[in-house]
N, C-alpha and C positions, 0 to 999 in steps of 0.2 A: 504493500499499500503506499509506504513513504518512498520506496523508489518510484512508484507510478507518478506520485504528486511532483517528483522533481524532474525526472526524466521523460515522462510523457509529452509535456509541452515541447520539450528540446528535441525530441525525435520527430514529432509532427511538424517542426517547423520546416523541414525539407520537403515532405509531400505538399504542404501549404504552398511553399515557394514554387515547386514544380506546376501545381495547379494553376497558379498564379501567371505563370508564362503563356497559359493558353486562355483562361478565362477568368477575368477579375472577380466578376459576381460569385462564382463557385468558390473562389479563394476567400472572398470575405465570408461566406456562409461557413466554409471549413474552419476558419480561425476563430470565428465566433462560437462554433460548436466545441473547439478544442477549450476554450476559456470556461464555457458554461459547464462541460464536463469536469473540468478542476474544480470549479465552484461546488458541483455535486459531491465529488469525493472529499473536498475540505470539509464539507458541511456533515458528511458521515462520519468523520472522525469524532464528532461530539458525542456520538453514542458508543464510541469503542474505547477500550481502557488504554491507557498510555503505552506506548511501544517503542521499540528502538531496532535499529538495524545498522549494518556495517560492512564495508567493502574493504578487504585487505589489499595491501600492496599498492596502494595509491600514492605516489611521492614519498614512499618509505613509512609513512605515518597512518594512511589509510583514511577512508571516509566514514564518518559516524554520525547516524541521524537519530533523532529521539523526539517524542511529543510530551508536552504537558498542557494544562489549561491555558497559559498563555500563547504558547504556539498554535493551540486550535483556534483560539479567537482570531489571531491575526493571519492565519491562513485562509479564513473565510474572509476577512477584510482584503486580503491581497486577491484572491479570486474574484471577489465582489467587483472591485474596482477595475480589474482587468477586463471583466466581462463587460462592464457598462461603457468603457471608454472603446471597445472593441466594437460595440454596436453603434456608437455615435461615429467611429472612425470610419465605418463604411460609406457615409455620407460626406464625411470631412475630406476623405481621399479621393471622392469620386472623380474629381477634375484633375488629379495628379498623373502625370504620365509615367513616372517612375516611382512607384511606392512598394513594389514587390518585396525589395530590401528591406523596407519597414517591417513588414508583417513576419518575415523570417527572423529579424533579431529581436522582434517584439516577443515572440513565443520563447526564443533563447533566453531572453531577459526573465521572462515569467518563471521559468524553471530554475534559473540561477537566484533569483529572489527567493523562492520558496525555500532552496536549500540552504540560503543563509539562515533563515528563521527556523529551520529544522535541525541546524548544526549541533551536535553534542559536544565538540570540542573547537577551540579557537583555530585550529588548523583547518578543519573543514569549513568553518565559516570563512576564513581568508580566502580557501580557493573558490568558493561560490561568490564571495564577495568581488573579487578580481574579475571573474567571468563576467559578472552582472556589470561591472564598470566599462569593460571593453565593449560588450554587446550593445549597452545603452549608449555608448559614444556616437554610434550610427544615428540615434535619434536627434541628437544636437546637431549633427552635420547634414541632416536630411536634405535640407533646401540648398546647400552647397554655395550659398552666397558668401561674399567676403566676411560679413559679420558672423555667419554660421560657422566658417571655417576657424575663425579667431576665437570664438566661444567654444567650440569643441577642442581646440588645442588647449585652451585653458582647463576645460574640463579633464581632458586626458592627462595633461600635466599634474593636477591636483590628485588624480586617481593613481597615477604611477607613484608619485612621491609619497602619498599617503600609504600605499599598499607597501612600499619599500620600509618604511618607518614601522607599520604594524608587523612585518615579517620578521625585522629585528627585535621587535618587543616579544613577539611569540617565541622566537628562539632563545632569548634571554629567560624567559619564563620556563620553558622546556629544561633548560640548564639548571635553573635554579631549584625548580618544584618537581622535575622529571615527570611532569603531566601538564596537559592543556585541556584535559577533560573539564567541562564547565561544573560538573557536580562535585569535582575534586579539588577545585582552586581554594575554596575557603580553609578546609582543613590542612591542605599542603601549605597555604601562606601563613597559618598561625604556626606551623612547626618549622618555619623556615628561619634559618640563622641569620640572614642578612636581609634587613627589611629596606634598605637604601636600594638594592638592586631591584627589587619589586617595584619601587616607584618609578625607577628609571624605565622598566618594562612597561609599567602601566602608562607612563607618558608616552611611549613610542606607539602603543596600541590606540591610545586615546587619540593621537594626532592622526593615525590612519582613518579610525572610523569617525572621529569628529569632522574630518575634511568631507566625507559623504553626507554626514548630517547637516552640514551648512552652519557649524559652529564657529563663532568669531574665534581667531581671525582668519579662518579657512573657508569662510562663506562665500569668496569672490566669484566662484562659478555659478552660483544660483542666479544672481541678477543678470547674468549674460546669456546663460544656457536657455532660460525660459522663454524670452521673447523670440528666440530664433527656431526653437524646436516645435514641431507640430503640437496643437494643443492638447489632443488626447495623449501624447507623450508628456507633456508638461504636468498634466494631472498625476501621472504615475511618477515622474521624476520627483515631485513635491510631495505627493501623498504617501509613497510607499519606498522610493529609494532612499528618501532622507531617513526613514524609520529604520533601514539595514544598518545606517550608522548608528542610530540610537541604539539598536539591539547590541552592536559591540559595546558601547559605552556602558549598557545595562549589565552586561556579563561582567565586567570590570568591577562596577559600583555594588552589584548584588552578591558578588561571590569574592573575588580577589580582595576588595576594599570593603567588605560589608561593616556597616556601621562604624566607618572610619571617619572621624570628624574632620581630619586634615583633608582626605580627598574630597569628603563632601563640600568643604568649604571652596576648595578650587573650582569644582565643577557649579557651585552655585555662584560664584563670581563670573565665571564663563557664560554662565545662563543668563545672568541679568545684563551683562554687556550685549550679547546677542539679542536678547530680547528688546532692549531699548534701540538698539543700532539698527536692527532690522525694521522696527516700526517707523523709525525717523526716515530711513531710505524709501519706505514704501509711502509716506506722507508727501514728499517731494516728488516722486515719479509721476509722470504724465502719460505712461505706456500702460495700458491696461494689464498685459500679462507681466511685465516688470514689476508693476505694483504688486500683483499676487505672489511673485517670486520673492520679493522682499518681504512680503507678509509672512512668507513659510520661514524665513529666516528668524523673524521674531517669534513665531510660534514655537519654533524648535527652541528658542531661548525659554519659553514657557515650560516646555518638558524637561530641559536640563535643569531649570531651577527647581522642578520636583524631585528630580534624581539627587540633586545637591542636598535637598531638605531631608531625604532619606537617610544620607550619611550623617548629618546633624542630629536627627532625631533618634538614631540608634533603633533600639528595640521598639520604640513608641513610634514607629514611622508608618503606620498604617493608612493615615490620611494622605501623606505625600505619595504613597506607593500607588493607591487606588486613584489619585488625581493624575499622576504621571500616566498609568495605563489608559484611563478614558480621554486624557487629552491627545495621546497618540492616536487612540481610534477616531475620536472626534475630528482632529485636524485631517486625518486621511479622507474623512466624508465631506468636510468643509471644501477641500481642494478639488475633490472630484466634481462638486456642484460647480464651483466657481469657474474652474477651468473649462468644464464642458459649456458653461454659459459663454466664456470667452471665445471657445471654439465656434459657437453659433454666430456671434459677431463677425469673427474673422472669416468664416466661409461664406459669408453674405458680402462683406466689405473689403476684405483683404487688407484692412488697416487696423491699427491697434492704438495710435494716438487718440487721446481723449477729445482734442479738438476736431478730429476728423470723424469720430463715431458718436460725437454727442448727439443725442437723441434718437439714437437707433432703436432704442427698446421701448419707445412711446407706442401705445396702441398694440402691444404685444404682451398680452397678461400672463400666458404661461411662462415666457421667459422673465417677466418682471418678478412673478412670485418665486420662482426658483432661486433667482439670483438674490431677492431679498432674504430668503431662508438662509442662504449661505452666508450673506453679509451679516445678519443678525446674530447667527450662530456663532460664527467666529468673533463677533464683538461681544459675546458673553450677555446677550439680552435674555431675562428669565424666561423659562419655559421652552427654553431650547438646549440641545445638548451642551454646547459650549459653556453654558452659564454653570452647569453642574461639575464639570471638570475643573473650571477655573475657580469655583467656589472651594473645592477641595483642596487645590494647590494654596490659595488664600489662606484657608484655614491651618494647613501646616506651617505657614509663616507665622501666623499669630500664635500659634500653639508653642513653637520654639522660643519666641519672643517672651512669653509667660514663664517658660521654664527658666530662661536666663534671669528674668526679673525675680523670680522666688528664689534663684540661688544667689542673687547679689551680684552676678557679673552684667557686664556693660551691655546694653541693648540699643545702642546708637546704630550699629550696623544693620541689625534686623529691622528697625523702624525705617532706615533708608531703603532696604531691600522691599519692603512692604509698598513704600511709595513709588519705588521704580515699577513694581509690579502693577499698581493701579494706575500709574500714568501711561505705561506701556498698553494697558487695556485700553485707556481713554484714546490714545493716538490711533489704536486700531479701529475703534469706532468711528474717528474722525476721516481716516482714509478709506473706510468702506463707505461711509456717508458720501464723500466725494464722488466715488466710482458709481454709486447708485443715482445720484443727483443728474451726474452727466450723462449717463446712459438713458435714464427713464423720465426725468423730470425737465431738464433744459432742452431747448430746441437747436437743431442745427441752423446756422445763419443762412445757409443755401440749399441744403438738400433735405429738408424736413419733409416735404411733399413726398419726395422719392422713398425715404425711409417708412414713411406712413404706409405707402402703397404696397410694401412688402408684406403681404399678409401669409404667404407661403415662404417661411424661412427656415424651415426644418422639416424633415419628413416624419411620419409616425413613429418609425423605429427609434430616432434620435430624441424625439419629444418623450417617448416612453422611458428610455434610459435616463434622461434628465429629471423627468418627473419622479421616477423610483428613488432616485438618489436623494433628491431634495426632501421627499416625504420622511425618509429615515431621520432626518434632523428634528423637527418637533416630535415624531413618534418616540424617539428616545429621550428627549427633554420632558415630555408630559408624564411619561411612565417611568422617569428615573428611579423611584423607589423600588420598582420591580425590575425593570430591563437593565439599567446601568449598574444597579447594585450587584445584580446576579453576574453580570460580565465582570465586574470587580471581584466578586468571589471567586469566580473560576480562574481568573487570569493572573492574579497576584501571587500564586504559589511560585511562579518563576522569579519574582521579586524578593523572596524571602523575607516578606513583611510581618510584623507583629499583628496580633489580634486587633481588631476594630473596638475601642473600649466604649464607645457610645455611638448610637445612631446619628446620622446627619440629617438635620431638618433642612432642606435646601431652600425653603421658601421661608424660613424664620427672618425676622427684621435684621438680626446680626449679619446673616449671609446676603440677604438682599441689599444691605447698605454698602457691602463692598462692590457689588455689581453696579449699583446706582451711581457710586462715586466715579467709577471708570466712565460710565455713560454720560455724566455731567461733565467730566472732563473732556471727553470727546465732543460734545456739543460745543463747548468753548473753544476749543481748538478748531473745530470747523468754521464756526462764524468768525473767531478772532484772527485766524491765521490763514485758513485756506481761502475763505471768501474775500479777505482784504489783502493778502500778501501774495498767494499763489495763484491768484486770477488777476490779470491786468485789462484795462481798457484798450480796445483796438478797433480803429475804424468804426465807431459807433457801436461796437458790440464788446465782447471780452474774449479772452483766451487763457487757458491754463499754461503756466510756465513752470519749468523745473529750475529752482535756484540752488540746487546742490552743486557746491563748486566742482567742477569737472577735474580738477587737479587733486580732489580728495578721493582717489580711488586707489585702494591698497594694492591691487595688481599692477597698475602702472607707476605708483608711488614707491613701492617696496619690493614687490616679488619679482617683476622683470628686470629692473636693475640688478637685484641680487643675483639671479640665475643667469643673466646675460652679460654682466659687466663686472660686479664686485667679485663673485666667486671665480669666474675664468682669470680675472686680474690677480685675484690673490694666488691662484695656482698657476698663472702664466709662467713665471720665472721656471718652475719644475718642467713644464711642458716645452719650454724653450730649449732645455738641454737636449730633449730628444729631437726636437725640430731642427736644431742646428747642427746635429750630429757631434755636438760637443761630449757627448756621453756614450753615444753607441758607435762612434766611428772605430775605437780600437777593437771593439766586439766584431764589427762589420769585417775589419780587415783579417781578423783571424778566421772568420768564416770564408772569407774569400781564398785564403790560403789553402784551407782545407779542401774548398772546392776545387782549386787547381789540382791538388794531388788526385782527388777522386776522378776529376775528368781526364788526367792522363791515364789513369788505370782503363777508364772506359773507352779512351779514344782510339787506341789500337786493338782494343778488345783483350789487353794483357790480362785481365781478371776474368772475363767471361769466356772468351773464345775457347781457352782449354776446356772448362766445363761444359760448353756447348759441344765441342768436339767428342769429348767422353761421352756424352749421351748419345751422341750419333753412332758412335761405334758401339755402344751397348745395343742400340737398336738394330744395327746391322748383324751383329754375331746372333742376337736373338732371332733374327729372320732365317739366318743360316740354319740355325737348330731345327726349325720347321721344315727346311728344304723346300720341295716343290709340291708340298702337302696342299692340296686344292682348297681344303677348308681352311685351314690356319694361315695360309699364304696370304691371302687378301687382307686379313686382319692385321697380320705382321707388317705389311706394306702401310697399311693406314695407320699403324702405330708409329712406323718410321716417319712418315709424313707429319704426323702431328708433333712428333719431338722435334723435327726439323724446323717446323714453324716456331714452336716454343722456345727454342734455343736462339733463333734469330730475333724474336721479339725481345728475349732477355738481354742479348746482347746490344741491341739497339734502345734499349729503355730510356736513356738519357735524352736522345735524340727526339725520340717520341714525346716525352714530357715537354720538352721544350717546343715542339711543334705544335702540341696542343694548347701550351699556353698563347703561343702566337696567334693561333686561329680563333681561340674563345675569348681570353681576357683581354688581349691587345689589339683585338681586331680592328676596332674603330678610333684607335687613338691617332694622334697627330702624326703627319709624315715624319720620316727620320731626320731630316735636315730643315724642319720648318721654322725652329727658332735659333739655329746655330749655337745652342748652348753645348759647346764641346768640352768644356773644362769642369763638368760637374764630376763629383767623386763616382757616382754610379756609372757614368760613361766611361771614365777611365778604368774602372773594375771589368766593366764589359769588354773594353778594347783589350785587356790583358788576356781575358779568357778566349778572345777572337785569336790573338797571336799564338796562344797555346794550341787551340785547334788547328791553326794552320801548320804549326809544326807537326802535329800528329796526323796530318792528312785528312781531317774530317771537314775542312772548309777551305775554300780556295783563297789565294792572296787577294786582298782588297775588300773582301767581303766584311761586313761589321754586323753581323747578326746579333750577337750578343750585346755589343756596345748600344746599338739602336734599341734592343729590348729593354735594357737596364735604363737606358735614358727615357724612354716612354713611361714606363712604370713609375719613375722617380717624378716625372713632370704630372702624371695622373695623380699620384699622390699628393703633390703640392697643391694641384688645383683644387682636389676634393677637400683638403684641409682648409684651404681659404673658403670654400662655399659653405662649410658646415660651421665653421668657427663662430658664427654669430648666430647660430640657430638655437631653438629650443632644445633640440635633441643633444647638441653640444654641451648646453648648460646642465641638463639632466644627467649626462655622464659624469661631470664633474661633481654633481651632488651626489651621484652614487658612490664616486671614489670618496668623498667627504664622509658620508655615513659608514661606509666601510671601514675608514680609518678610525672613527669614533667606536665602532663595534669591536676592532681589533684592540684599541686602547682599553676598553672596558674590560676585555678578556684578560689582557696582560696585568691590569691593575688587580683583577680578582685573582689572578693565578699566583 
């Protein structure tokens, strides 16, 4: 069953792709059927006992899978989101000429994402995590525009660097604890003699999984990937792939650093920064999908805040654990509804700027209601599911503040954290109000009549997918005491949370007050900032403006200079030793001398000819033994012929290798005398070999085969080095070297 959940969509990706080569509609039906079957299998797990499975011999450590309540809940979420986006995608991609690739990698990513959440150890999680990163890269680059290519490169760079860091951390854990099994990490960590190394390993793994989650300061890919990726893919990137990063952070926080206040404080600080920064970026954005992407950064901050509070509250962390789980679930549903609504807008207008799409949603009640439910849900409006999870998270902060107060400890930081939480919630209300008003209240200055005339703006299948997804938000919110409490009871086993000491009255005044404070802050920000500062008068009307400073971009301000300039500049002197042959020349000369001696042996066949002749003689003697036998004679003759061919091939081995290089590797290089560089070291080495070959009789006087060969190779190497030295790949290479150096240093220090 577990193998089927992981590998069924991966296996089916190829037939779906092949079907798509001939018939698009049949491909769409087949892909939707795969995701619906995945949803049926995931739902069936709810009635099955917890299970596990393993595949040995994969990368030395094997692949191990298991289920529990949390995994069962989130597998249903994964399959549901994939099914709904697949249904909407049939219409969204109907006008795309080349989207077969998208469907292939979409199903591959589904299987990999399921594999991450079913992983029973960190090594298995990383394997599927990396597969997921590379297959989902094609979503970002789908349009193949300049902006899409740049965003995809950023996405891939973050994935590669994060994967390397996580792998180093997993190796350190394996060395320190002799296990990466999730269920064994807690007891192994308690018995570990060196706690410092565990924090180093944890930091590396946090870097890798936090990058995918969109945690500050590794959030840079989210605001750039979402606007260029297809909207159905954006719903999955935001709603699910970020949660795969959260899964890795949960593994650390609930097992390796369970009830660790130091670790909890670090995660809490990162969560508060991520929460507030993402909300501010969303408030300033004027691109629909970019706003939703920045919103995802902020909501990931809310989830990280809950994880941090779990560490600080220790054994009394039930509120934080339940709030974290439910906000993960709720955020996936919010972004499904909101990004599918954005997909409807884009597939009608092919625009996302608020000034261009303003007023499109007027007189479109279904789109208006679904978007409003998503916006109100993520804003924490009571009676919707977002209010429930945010209430639990807020209560956990208040509870810990009271614990500190009763113990006489300072509470300033926790009071500040509470206000950051409430203000971030208020900013969420402000930017979602901005989107709703722009789309459904305001009028477009010139195209409103055209927008109002579009009564058929999505087909029934897309409408069904959007409506079903939106209905889940109030359904969960209104029945929170039944539905959401049941989900929390089932899913928090993975969180190793303590027992809930008292029932939560979601609509009590104390809880309503927190939600109302955020709503009031949001209203003040909308009327005081959005309407007065972020909207400007223009030609008798108004337009939305993005006042966020263009230079305040972490990727351009820090990461690209670090990878493309500072790091290569730091390691440049070392590279120059090799580039200028200052270090390698003596070794190269020694190799050349050895090559000369070897060439002399092969030149006149002084080494191979005697052996070849001996083989031929043996064959002849064997043939004589059989005489004129009509049966064995032909076989003996064939044996002699084979031996002759083999001996000639062996004796001419060196010439054959050089010929192969000339025909394949150096076939399309510059002409021998194109640039006249006759004094290079490589040319002189080749000329020396030519002279030896002339003396041995294997080359005619005046020929310069080896000189030209070596010269071409050197020039190609130089040209290639110049062309890649300023690229991201070159920077990543140096980063790998730096990480490797740190890894070796840690091992030596521990040794």
